[in-house]
C-alpha positions in Angstrom: -389.8 -56.7 -164.4 -388.1 -60.0 -165.0 -390.2 -60.6 -168.1 -389.4 -57.1 -169.5 -385.7 -57.3 -168.8 -385.1 -60.9 -169.7 -383.3 -63.4 -167.4 -379.8 -63.0 -169.0 -379.9 -59.3 -168.6 -381.3 -59.6 -165.1 -378.4 -61.8 -164.2 -376.0 -59.3 -165.7 -377.6 -56.5 -163.8 -377.3 -58.3 -160.5 -373.6 -58.8 -161.2 -373.2 -55.2 -162.3 -374.6 -53.8 -159.1 -372.5 -56.0 -156.9 -369.4 -55.4 -159.1 -369.9 -51.6 -158.7 -369.9 -52.0 -154.9 -366.7 -54.0 -155.1 -365.0 -51.5 -157.4 -365.9 -48.7 -155.1 -364.6 -50.7 -152.1 -361.3 -51.2 -153.9 -360.8 -47.6 -154.8 -362.4 -45.7 -151.9 -361.7 -48.2 -149.2 -358.3 -49.7 -150.5 -359.9 -53.2 -150.3 -357.1 -55.3 -151.9 -355.8 -58.8 -151.3 -352.3 -58.1 -152.5 -352.0 -54.9 -150.5 -353.3 -56.8 -147.4 -350.6 -59.4 -147.7 -347.9 -56.9 -148.3 -349.0 -54.7 -145.3 -349.2 -57.7 -143.0 -345.8 -59.2 -143.9 -343.7 -56.2 -144.5 -345.5 -53.2 -143.0 -346.4 -54.7 -139.7 -349.9 -53.5 -140.4 -352.9 -55.9 -140.3 -355.7 -53.3 -141.0 -356.3 -54.3 -144.6 -356.1 -58.0 -143.7 -358.7 -57.3 -141.1 -360.8 -55.7 -143.8 -361.0 -59.2 -145.3 -362.1 -60.6 -142.0 -364.9 -58.1 -141.8 -366.0 -58.8 -145.4 -366.0 -62.5 -144.8 -367.8 -62.2 -141.5 -370.5 -60.0 -143.0 -370.9 -62.3 -146.0 -371.2 -65.4 -143.9 -373.8 -64.0 -141.5 -375.8 -62.5 -144.4 -375.7 -65.6 -146.5 -376.8 -68.0 -143.8 -379.5 -65.7 -142.6 -380.7 -65.3 -146.2 -380.6 -69.1 -146.6 -382.7 -69.6 -143.5 -385.3 -67.2 -144.9 -385.4 -68.9 -148.3 -383.9 -65.9 -150.1 -380.5 -67.4 -151.0 -379.9 -71.0 -152.2 -376.2 -71.2 -151.3 -376.4 -75.0 -151.1 -376.9 -74.9 -154.9 -373.6 -73.1 -155.4 -370.7 -74.8 -157.0 -368.7 -74.5 -153.8 -371.1 -76.8 -151.9 -372.1 -79.1 -154.7 -368.6 -80.0 -155.7 -366.7 -82.6 -153.7 -363.7 -80.9 -152.0 -360.2 -82.0 -152.9 -357.5 -80.6 -150.5 -354.9 -81.1 -153.3 -356.7 -78.8 -155.7 -357.2 -76.1 -153.0 -353.5 -76.2 -151.9 -351.8 -76.5 -155.3 -354.3 -74.1 -157.0 -354.0 -71.6 -154.2 -350.2 -71.7 -154.0 -350.0 -71.2 -157.8 -352.5 -68.3 -157.6 -350.8 -66.6 -154.7 -347.3 -66.9 -156.2 -348.6 -65.5 -159.5 -350.4 -62.7 -157.6 -347.1 -61.7 -156.1 -345.3 -61.7 -159.5 -348.1 -59.8 -161.2 -348.5 -57.4 -158.2 -352.3 -57.9 -158.1 -355.1 -60.5 -158.3 -357.7 -60.4 -161.0 -360.1 -58.3 -158.9 -357.3 -55.8 -158.0 -356.2 -55.6 -161.6 -359.7 -54.8 -162.7 -359.9 -52.1 -160.1 -356.6 -50.6 -161.3 -357.8 -50.7 -164.9 -360.8 -48.7 -163.8 -358.3 -46.1 -162.5 -356.5 -45.9 -165.9 -353.6 -48.4 -165.2 -353.1 -50.2 -168.5 -350.3 -52.3 -167.0 -353.1 -54.1 -165.2 -355.0 -54.5 -168.4 -352.3 -57.0 -169.5 -352.9 -58.9 -166.3 -356.7 -59.0 -166.9 -356.2 -60.3 -170.5 -353.6 -63.0 -169.7 -355.4 -64.2 -166.6 -358.7 -64.5 -168.4 -357.1 -66.4 -171.3 -355.2 -68.7 -169.0 -358.3 -69.5 -166.9 -360.3 -70.4 -169.9 -357.5 -72.5 -171.5 -357.4 -74.6 -168.3 -361.2 -74.7 -167.7 -362.5 -75.4 -171.2 -359.6 -75.0 -173.6 -356.7 -77.2 -174.7 -355.6 -77.8 -171.1 -359.0 -78.8 -169.8 -358.4 -82.5 -170.4 -355.1 -82.4 -168.5 -356.8 -80.6 -165.6 -359.6 -83.1 -165.3 -357.1 -86.0 -165.5 -355.0 -84.6 -162.7 -357.7 -83.0 -160.7 -361.0 -84.8 -161.4 -364.2 -83.0 -160.3 -367.0 -84.9 -158.6 -370.4 -83.9 -157.3 -371.1 -84.3 -153.6 -373.7 -86.7 -152.3 -376.2 -86.0 -149.5 -374.6 -83.4 -147.2 -373.2 -80.3 -149.0 -369.4 -79.9 -148.9 -369.5 -77.2 -146.3 -368.3 -76.7 -142.7 -371.6 -75.6 -141.2 -373.8 -78.1 -143.1 -371.5 -81.0 -142.1 -371.4 -79.9 -138.5 -375.1 -79.4 -138.4 -375.7 -82.9 -139.8 -373.3 -84.5 -137.4 -374.3 -82.7 -134.3 -378.0 -82.1 -135.0 -377.6 -78.4 -134.6 -379.2 -75.7 -136.8 -377.0 -75.1 -139.8 -378.0 -71.4 -139.7 -377.0 -71.0 -136.1 -373.6 -72.6 -136.8 -373.0 -70.4 -139.8 -374.0 -67.2 -138.0 -371.8 -68.1 -135.0 -368.8 -68.7 -137.2 -369.4 -65.6 -139.1 -369.8 -63.6 -135.9 -366.6 -65.0 -134.5 -364.6 -64.0 -137.6 -366.2 -60.6 -137.6 -365.4 -60.0 -133.9 -361.9 -61.3 -134.3 -361.3 -58.9 -137.2 -362.6 -55.9 -135.2 -360.5 -56.8 -132.1 -357.9 -54.2 -132.9 -357.9 -50.6 -131.6 -356.1 -49.0 -134.5 -358.5 -50.8 -136.9 -361.5 -49.6 -135.0 -360.2 -46.0 -135.5 -360.6 -46.5 -139.2 -364.4 -46.5 -139.7 -364.1 -45.9 -143.4 -362.1 -49.1 -143.9 -364.7 -51.1 -141.8 -367.5 -49.6 -143.9 -366.0 -50.5 -147.2 -365.1 -54.0 -146.0 -368.7 -54.5 -145.0 -369.8 -53.2 -148.4 -367.6 -55.9 -150.1 -369.3 -58.6 -147.9 -372.7 -57.3 -148.9 -371.7 -57.3 -152.5 -371.2 -61.0 -152.3 -374.5 -61.4 -150.5 -376.2 -59.5 -153.3 -375.0 -62.0 -155.8 -376.6 -64.9 -153.9 -379.8 -63.0 -153.3 -380.2 -61.8 -156.9 -379.3 -65.0 -158.7 -381.5 -67.1 -156.3 -384.5 -64.9 -157.0 -384.0 -65.1 -160.8 -383.5 -68.8 -160.6 -386.7 -69.3 -158.7 -388.8 -66.8 -160.6 -387.5 -67.1 -164.1 -388.7 -69.4 -166.9 -385.5 -71.5 -166.9 -383.4 -72.5 -163.9 -380.3 -70.4 -163.6 -377.1 -71.1 -161.7 -376.9 -69.6 -158.3 -373.6 -67.7 -158.2 -371.7 -64.8 -156.7 -368.6 -62.9 -157.5 -365.3 -64.3 -158.7 -362.7 -62.9 -161.0 -360.8 -65.6 -163.0 -363.0 -67.4 -165.5 -365.4 -64.4 -165.7 -362.5 -62.4 -167.2 -362.3 -64.9 -170.0 -366.1 -65.1 -170.3 -366.3 -61.3 -170.7 -363.7 -61.3 -173.5 -365.7 -64.1 -175.3 -368.9 -62.1 -174.9 -367.3 -58.9 -176.3 -366.3 -60.9 -179.4 -369.5 -62.9 -179.8 -372.3 -60.8 -178.2 -374.6 -61.1 -181.2 -374.9 -64.8 -180.7 -374.3 -65.0 -176.9 -376.4 -64.0 -173.9 -375.2 -61.7 -171.2 -374.4 -63.2 -167.8 -373.7 -62.5 -164.2 -370.0 -62.8 -164.8 -370.0 -60.2 -167.6 -372.0 -57.8 -165.4 -369.7 -58.4 -162.5 -366.6 -57.5 -164.4 -368.2 -54.5 -166.0 -369.4 -53.4 -162.5 -366.0 -53.5 -161.0 -364.6 -51.4 -163.8 -367.4 -48.8 -163.5 -367.1 -48.7 -159.7 -363.4 -48.4 -159.8 -363.6 -45.7 -162.4 -366.1 -43.7 -160.3 -364.0 -44.2 -157.2 -360.9 -43.0 -158.9 -362.7 -39.9 -160.1 -364.1 -39.2 -156.7 -360.6 -39.4 -155.1 -359.0 -37.5 -158.0 -356.7 -40.5 -158.7 -357.6 -41.4 -162.3 -354.5 -41.3 -164.5 -353.2 -43.2 -167.5 -350.3 -45.5 -166.8 -348.4 -47.9 -168.9 -345.6 -50.4 -168.4 -342.2 -49.1 -169.3 -340.0 -52.0 -168.0 -339.8 -55.2 -170.0 -338.8 -57.2 -166.9 -341.8 -55.9 -165.0 -344.0 -56.9 -168.0 -342.5 -60.3 -168.1 -343.2 -60.9 -164.5 -346.8 -59.7 -164.8 -347.5 -61.9 -167.8 -346.1 -65.0 -166.1 -347.9 -64.2 -162.9 -351.2 -63.6 -164.6 -350.9 -66.9 -166.4 -350.2 -68.7 -163.1 -353.2 -66.9 -161.5 -355.6 -68.0 -164.2 -354.4 -71.6 -164.1 -354.4 -71.7 -160.3 -357.9 -70.2 -160.0 -359.2 -72.8 -162.5 -357.7 -75.6 -160.5 -358.8 -74.2 -157.1 -362.3 -73.2 -158.4 -361.8 -69.6 -157.4 -359.6 -66.6 -156.8 -359.1 -64.3 -153.8 -362.7 -63.2 -154.2 -364.2 -66.4 -155.5 -362.8 -68.6 -152.7 -361.8 -65.9 -150.3 -365.2 -64.3 -150.2 -367.9 -66.1 -152.1 -366.9 -69.6 -151.2 -366.1 -68.4 -147.6 -369.6 -67.0 -147.3 -371.0 -70.5 -147.8 -368.4 -71.9 -145.4 -367.2 -74.4 -148.1 -364.4 -76.6 -147.0 -362.3 -75.3 -149.8 -362.4 -71.7 -148.8 -360.1 -71.4 -145.7 -357.6 -73.9 -147.2 -357.5 -72.1 -150.6 -357.3 -68.7 -148.9 -354.4 -69.8 -146.7 -352.6 -71.4 -149.7 -353.0 -68.1 -151.6 -351.5 -66.2 -148.7 -348.6 -68.7 -148.5 -348.0 -68.5 -152.3 -348.0 -64.7 -152.2 -345.6 -64.7 -149.3 -343.2 -67.0 -151.2 -343.4 -64.8 -154.3 -342.9 -61.6 -152.4 -339.9 -63.1 -150.6 -338.4 -64.2 -153.9 -338.9 -60.7 -155.4 -337.3 -59.0 -152.3 -334.4 -61.4 -152.1 -333.4 -60.7 -155.7 -335.8 -62.0 -158.3 -333.7 -60.4 -161.1 -330.9 -62.8 -160.3 -332.9 -65.8 -161.2 -335.3 -64.3 -163.8 
């Protein structure tokens, strides 16, 4: 099958399948990072925040069990092979979270909304993708590397479970599964949340979508002619990569990132049709558009610095128990809280 399909298309197909699951989770399960933060801070409702706990727990347990069976080479991922810098996680996460509040969505959430016909979010997708690429490999790349140099790790991968395993002489798999189980149990320890089985189901689906990325790309890397990067879902640089592919497809191969972005759009479109929620929407407020453009630019830059977004660090990196994941996720939450507070306290006065 791999020979007939070709490795680039196979990578894109793996991304597409996982992306569809994430898109469905967003539309049918209301799986959303911005919504989770808003509900927790201003609605006294932690159910959507607990959905992230379920997704993270499932992804961690699945990833470490798959690694133990030789089916997922998570130690080859960028999150464990790049030396962790607390500064990049904190500053990048804060910038991303603040931008997310201004834009009203993260990259993943914006894609899901575009799939439902919201072209206000299409602006967020475009600006965020351009911003991420400008900072990663464009005119601002040199400045980024000067301020936030990137180094490869030596010996022990830059992960919580791998470091604890090496220091204590305990099985890395056991540590990973125990941490994942603790997160999962903590997320489920709420009666009102347990009464929402649909939310729990779609949260688990999101976690399995991340696992599918590790499984699929590992298999292709090990069975293909050329070594391929082992990756899972993230939605910052892949937005820019997808735009580049759409403009240069005749001379450029498909990739996991392109498939992942397309998958979320397809899954969200299908989900919006299933729920009867598809409708065209456009921005009719210049002030709202200004906030969204600025917020999207901040998200793209922040994700480039932190090496991931709410999904990239909050799910994919978390599934490997990378040191960067909890710090970046907490910083994103803090940045979003600051941004929301500013909006509620009267953003218009200082805009």
